[in-house]
Structure formats: structure tokens, C-alpha cells
N, C-alpha and C positions, 0 to 999 in steps of 0.2 A: 504494500500500500504506500502510495506517495505521501510523504509527511506533509500535513497542511501547514501553510504559512500562518503564523500567529500575528494578530493585530491587537494592540493594547491601547486603552485610554483610561483616564481617571476623571470622573465627573466632579464638578465643583463641590458636591456634597460628600466627596471622599470615596464613592463607590468605584472599586477597581473592576475593569471590564476586560475580558479576554475573548477574542473572536478567532475561531478556527474554521475558516470556510473549507468545504469539501463538496464539490458539485456532483459527486459520483452517484448519488441517490437523492430523490426528492423528499428528504426528511431532515428535521432539525432538532437538536437537543438544546435545552435551556436549563441551566442549574444555577442555584445561588448557594454559596457556602458562607456560613456565618462563623466567625472566630469565637465559638463558645461550645463547650462540650461537657462531659462528665466532670472533668477536672476543674471547671469554672464554678461548680456549685458551692455555695456556702454551707458551712456546717448547719445541720438541722433542716436542710433542703435537699436531701439525697433524692435522686431521680428527677430533679426539676428540669434539667435540660431536655430529657426525653419527654416529660410531660408537656413541655412547651412546644416541642415538635408536633405533638398531637393537636395542640390548641391552634397552631398555625393553619390547620385545615378546616377550622370551624367557622369560616366566614370572615368578613371584614366590614369596615364601615360602609362600603358601597355594594357588597355582595352578600347575599344571605348564606346561611349554612348549606353546605353541599354544592353550592354553585360552582366552586372550583372543580369539583369532580365532574359535573355535567359539562362544563365548557371544554375540558380536556377530552373527555370520552366522546362527546358529540363530534369532535374534530378527528376522531380516529386515533387519539393519542393515549399514552400511558404516563403515569406519574407516581411519585412516592417521595419519601423523606427518610432520613436515618440520622441517628445520634452517635457520635464517636467520642473518644476521650478528649479531643481538642477541637472538634468542629461539629456543626450540624448542617446537613445538606438537604436541599429540596430540588427536585428536577421534574421535567416533563419532556417527552419525545413525541413529536407530532409531525404531520405532513408539513413541508416547508411553507406552504401557503398560510399556515396558522401561526407563523412566528410572532406576529404582533399580538395575537391572543395570549400566547404564553408569556410574553414580556409584560403585558397589562396585568395578568394574574399575579405574577411575582411582585411587580411594583406595588400592586394594590395591597397585598398583605404586608409588604415591607413598610408601607405607609401607616397602616392602622388595622391590625387584626381585631376581630370582635372578641374582646375579653369580657365575658359575662359570668355571673355566678352559675347559671345553668350550664354553660359550656364547660366551665371548670369542673363542676361536680360530675358531669357526664364523662369527661375524659379521665378524671381520676379513677372512676370505676373501670373504664376501658383499660387503663394501664395496669390496675391491680389484677384484672382478669388475665392480661398478657403475662404478668409475673407468675400467676398461678399456673398458667398453661406451660410456660417455657422454663420455669425454674422450680417452683415448689412442688408440682405434681408430676415432674418428669425425671426419670433416672438420669443421674449426673447433670441435673439442671444447675447451671451456674458454674460447672466444672470445666475449665479452671478459671474462666474470666472474672467471676465474682469472688471465688474462694481463694485464689492464689494471691492477688494484690495485697491484701492485708497481712500476708505472711512475708512477702518480699519487700514491701514498703512500710514506712512508719508515718508519713504525713497524710493528713486527711485527703487532700486532692488526689493523691496517687493510690491510696489504700481503700477508699470507701466504695460502697456498692452503687454503681451508676444507675442501676435499674430502679433503686429507691426502696426505702423502708416505708411500710404502709402508714405508720404514724406520721412520718414526715410528709408524705403525699397528702394525707387527709387534712393536715394542718395548713396546707397552702391556701392563700387567699387571692382574691382578684387584685388587690393592691400589690401583693408579691409578684404576680404575673406582670402587672404594668411596670413595676420597677425593673424586672428582669428584661422586659422588652426594651425599655428606655436605655438600659445599660448596654445590652449586647446586640440588639438588632438594629443598630444604627447603620446607615449605608456605608460609612467609613470603616465598619467592622466586617465588611462582606466582600465577596468576589462573585461577580456575575460572569458566567461562561456561556457562550453561544457557539455551537459546533454544528457543522453540516452544510446544507444547501442554502446559501444566502449570499448576497452581495455585501461586502464589508461596509461600504459607505451607506447603503440603505439600512443595514442593521444598526450602525452607529447612530443614525438619525432616529431610528425607532427607540433605541435605548435612551437617548437623550429626551425624547418626547415623553416616555413613560416613567423614567426614573429621575429625570432631572429636577423635578419639583418635590421629590421626597426630602423632607427637611433634614439638614445636617444636624447631627448631635455629637457631643463629645465621645471620643472613642476610648474605652477603658485601656489602661496600661496592662498588658498581659504579664502576669507575674511569672517568675521562674518557678518551675515545679521541681527543680533539681534537689536531690538528696543523695547522701552517700550510699554506696553499695553495702550490703550486709557485711559485718565483721564476724565471720564465722558462718556456720550452717544454722539456719533458723527453721524450726519445725513446728507444724501444727497438724491437728487431726480434725476431721469433720465426719459426722454420721449422716448418711443419706438413706432414708427409709425406703426409697424406691429402687436403689441400686442393687442389681443381682450379684455383683462381684466387687471386690475392693479395687481401688485405683490409686495411682500416685501421680503427682505433678511436681516437676522440678522447674524452678524459675530462676533465671539468671538475668543480670543487667547486661545490656549490649551497647555498642557505640551510638552516639548521637546521630540520628538519621539526617539531621540538617547539616551539621558541621562535618560529619564523617560518613558521607553516604556510601562511598566505596567499601569502607570497613563494615558498615551495616549490611550491605548487600552480600558480603562474604558469608554472613550467618544464614541468609536465605539459601545459599548453595550448601552450607553445612547441614541445614535441615533436610535438604533433598538427599544428600549423601547418607544421612542417618535413617530416614524413614520413607523416602519416596519410591514406592514400588517394591515388589518382592525381592529384588536383588540388593536393596539398601542394607546398610550395616545392621541396624537394630531389628529390621524385619528378619534378616537371616539369622541373627544371633538369638533374639528373644522369642520369635514366633516359630521359626522352622527348626533351628538346631536344639535350643534348650527347652522349647515349648513351655515357657513360664509366663507368657502373656497371651491374651487373645486379641489385643489391639494396641498399637503404639503409634505415636505421632509426634512431630516436632515442628516448630515454626517461630517466626518473628511476629511480635505483636499479638496481643490477646484477641484482637479483632481482625487481624491480618497485617501484612507488612505495609510499612509506610503510611499508616493511618494515625500516627501520633508523633508529636515531637519528643524530645528527650524528657524524662527517662522512658525507655521502652524495654520490653521484656522478650527474652527467648525462653520458650517453654518446651519441655519434653513430658508427654503424658503417656500413661500405660494403664490398661485394665488387665487384671490378672486373677486367676482362680484363687479361691479362699485358702487352698492348701499351700499356696506359694507365699512365702514371707515377703513383705514389701521390701525389706532390706536386701533380699536376694536379687530382686529386680533392679534396685538402685545400684547395687554392686556391679551387676552386669553392664548397666549403662555406663558407669564410670570406667570400667575396663575398656569398653569400645571407644569412649572419648579419649582415653589415654593412648590407645593404639593409633587413633587418628592423629593425635597430637605428635606422636613420635614418628609416624610413617607418612602421614598425609594420605589423601585419597589417591587412587591410581589415576593415570591420565584418562583411562576409559571411563571410570566413575565420574570424573569431573566433566568430561565431554558430554556424557549422557545427561547429567543433571542440568548443566548450563543450557544444553540444547532444548531440554524440556521447558525450562523457565523462559527462554527466549521465545520459543514458539507459542507458549501460553500468553506471554505479554503481547506479541503481535496479534494473536487471535482476539484478545481482549480489546486492544486498541482499535481493531476493525469494527467492533460493536459500538454503535454511536452512544448508547447509554453509558458504557464503561469509559469511553473516550471523554465524553463531556464531564463526567464526575472526576475522572483522573486528572484532567487538565485543571479543573477548579481546585481540587484538594492540593495538587502540587504547587499551584500559585499561592494558595493561602498558607500552607504549612512551610514551604521551602522558598517562596518568593520567585519561583521559576517554573511556570507551566511546561517549559521545554524539557524539563527533567523526565517527563513521561516518555518522551521519545528517545532519550539518551539511555534509559535503563537497560534495554537489551544489549547494547554495546558495552556498557559498564559490567554487566553480568558476564558477558563472554570473555572479558579480560581478566577475570579472577583466576588466580593461580593455585596450584596444589599447596604451595608453601603458605599462602594466605589462609586457606581452609584449615591447615594444620595449626596455625597460630590461633585461629578462632576457637578450635576445639580445645586447645591448651588453656584458653582464657575462661572456659566453663569449669571453674574450680569448685570442688566440694566445700572449700572453706569460705565461700562467698556466694551462697545461694539460699533459696527457700525450698523446703520440702513439705509438700502437703500430702497427707495420707487420708484417703477417703475410705471409710468403712461402711459396709451395709449395716442395717439396723440390728442384725443378729450377731454383729461382732466381726472383727477382722483379725489379721495376723500382723505381727511385728517383725 
């Protein structure tokens, strides 16, 4: 796929705009990324960023509830939103003739969402039901993304449950919502991305028409969420009444994805060498040779790679039979990490993993939804939407020595260990 040329502008109200024209298909993607996520929530307001994402779909001062849904779907489009550690995104993909409709809808709710007591109570109930479905009543719900951070991290922004505590959610008020909107949903705290079939000059004029009169507001200073890595191994246990088998999660700190993106990407390759496919190191050792786990995985970021600023997490998870001690699994993981640190992956292993990552990224970039969201998040988090298109070459340049060094850095004396036990007990 030919890489689209990127056009940028910043409106007087501070809104950053990224345009990525591609005339190959008559569709267009529009996304808005706001620089607010789970880590922005104040204490006593866990789950607030996600709750507010729901509220942004509940109408505005000029559109009634559900009108956003109808306008997009009647145009043959799709839409959604999602909350991440450091940002919240909203998007729609529609036929290119409906570009102005999408811009109007996003500008309209950026200007003034409808924050009412009825909408708030309704969406609190929706979020609570979502938590019941995805976490409380599901085996391994919240494992590891909710359960591991409070073991690996000590500060509230990094450690708390971003899905939210029921009491915190129920205590939310309309005034809280208005203050949250005024603080974080200012145009200067957002990136608008338009990708697909459009003329850049025409799109710029439409963006100025619909977003230009959104009032500017002060942009919050984003605090640093930095904290020191664990000094020693930190352990915790959790009982899951729905889990049929015990599980473990190992959490490690990894390089800053903004300042050290090449070093960060090395851990993506390391994760592939460890658990990507039946021929990977931990699949071969733990599943096929020793037969001590039924599932094993590894990866960067608890939501996926490059979805958060520093600090970010590398995790290794495994589900194992009750008769296997968790320490036996951990010891086997440590042995494989040490072997990789000493010998590095083979050239064949490295080539297979990097080729798979590169092909996956090209395939994702070819999908308009993924491309639109990827450009927006890269611009917001890293200040460079172009990074999205540089990632395949950066991954292809990673060496066996770099992967060995990454494995060596995953040290037992600076990590979190989470032991998940079924309700009927587990093994040590």
C-alpha cells in the first residue's frame, strides 16, 4: 500500500488536525483522540474516564439521545469509542460523501455533550453491567489488566482499576461530569484525524467550519506518571471463583515507548519469540515438552502495544493445572528467559517473528479503521503520526543481540508476580 501523505494544521482553539488522504476506496475515517485516560482519574473516581466515554454518546445540546447512532448508521457507517490508560478515542467510518456529517457529529459533542442526571444514572448502570459481564462473572475476568497493576505499581494513577469501583461510579454527579468535560475535553487537548477518500483542502475547510467555533479552554498540564521499578520481587494472590484452573502473571517494566521506541519494540519481538505460535520458546517448553500449562502468552502493554506512555508493562501469563505448582511454572519461564539472554534467538526465530509482526502491521494499516485510530493515537501519544508507518521498518531492524538484552532485563529481582487461585484453592 502506498503510504498516504500527511497534512497537518492546528486551529486557533488548539485542536490538532491530521489529514491522511487515500483515494483508493470511497470511504473515510474520522477519529478524535482526547488526552485523558484511566491514569487521569482522580482518587475516588475510578472508572470515570470510561464512564465519560459512554456519556459522550448520549446526545448533545443540538442532538437528542441516539441521534449520533442514527446519523452514522443511516449513512452506511460504523462507529465506536474506547478508553485506554492515556487517551480516549471516538471514531466513525462512512462513505466519503458523508465526511461532513461525521465532522459535524464530532464537533457537536466536543462543543457540548448532554450531561443530565438521567443520562448519568443510565450509563452508570450500563457500565456496572459491563463490569459484571466482563470481569466479575467471567473466568479470569480482569486477569491480568486489572489485577496485575496494583502489584507492579504503587501510585494511584498506575495501580488503580480503570474499569471502576461500583461505589465510586455510583457517587459520580453531573457536576463531576461537567468538571471532567471542562478539564479534559477541550479542543486543545485533542487530535482530530481524517483518513481516506477526500481532498485535503476541502477537508480542511470543513474542519474549520465545524470545529473552528468550538470555544478554546485551558489545557491541563499532563502530569508525569513515572515511578521507580520494583526493588525486588513483589507478590500477590487473588481468588477467582469462576476460574477452573490456577494462573500466574509476571509483570515487568519496559522502556519508555516515547523516548525509546526502538528499545520498546524489541520487547514486542521478544514476546513473539516467547509465545507466538507452536514453535515459540514457552509454547515448546511449557505446553509441549513439560506439559505444565494449558495456555501461555506474553506481550507489551496490558491493552496492547503502544497504547500508553511510560510507564508501560511487559507481561507473561500462564494457566496451569491444579496439580502443577505455580513456582514450577515460574521457574521454567525464568530458565527460558535466561537461555534467551545468554544465547539470543536464532536468526530463523527472529526472521519468523519480525516477518509476522511486519505483515500484521501492514494488514492493519490497510484497514481504514485501524489506520485512522493508529494515526490519531501516534500523534497524541508520541507527537508523530508518521510513526505508524515507520514501525514495520523499525521492527525489521531489530537484532538477535537486542532481543537477548531485552530478555536479560526481565529480572526476577524487579518484577511483580500475581498468583490467581480458583475458589477451591490452588498450589504454591
